[in-house]
C-alpha positions as CSV (number, residue, x, y, z in Angstrom):
1,M,-93.6,-149.0,97.8
2,S,-93.4,-146.3,100.5
3,R,-90.4,-148.0,102.0
4,F,-88.7,-148.0,98.6
5,K,-89.3,-144.2,98.3
6,N,-88.0,-143.7,101.8
7,E,-84.9,-145.6,101.0
8,I,-84.3,-143.5,97.8
9,A,-84.8,-140.3,99.9
10,H,-82.3,-141.6,102.4
11,L,-79.7,-142.4,99.7
12,Q,-80.1,-138.9,98.1
13,A,-79.6,-137.2,101.4
14,H,-76.4,-139.4,102.0
15,I,-75.1,-138.5,98.5
16,K,-75.8,-134.8,99.1
17,T,-73.8,-135.0,102.4
18,L,-70.9,-136.9,100.6
19,R,-70.9,-134.2,97.8
20,L,-70.8,-131.4,100.4
21,G,-67.9,-133.1,102.2
22,A,-66.0,-133.6,99.0
23,G,-66.6,-130.1,97.9
24,A,-65.4,-128.7,101.2
25,L,-62.3,-130.9,101.0
26,V,-61.5,-129.6,97.5
27,I,-61.9,-126.0,98.6
28,V,-59.9,-126.3,101.8
29,S,-57.1,-128.6,100.7
30,P,-55.1,-126.1,98.7
31,W,-55.0,-123.7,101.7
32,S,-54.0,-126.5,104.2
33,W,-51.3,-127.7,101.7
34,A,-49.9,-124.2,101.4
35,A,-50.0,-123.7,105.2
36,A,-48.1,-127.0,105.6
37,G,-45.3,-125.5,103.4
38,G,-46.1,-127.5,100.2
39,A,-46.2,-124.3,98.1
40,R,-42.6,-123.4,99.2
41,R,-41.4,-126.9,98.3
42,A,-43.1,-126.9,94.9
43,T,-41.3,-123.9,93.6
C-alpha cells in the first residue's frame, strides 16, 4: 500500500512539472514568436 501511495505522489509531482512547463511555454511563446518576426508577417 505504501508503494502505491509513493507511486501516486511521484505521478502528481510529474504532472505538476509538466503543467509548469506547459504554462511557461504558453507564456513565453507569443514573445518568441513576435521576436522571430511573426507579428510583422501576420499584419
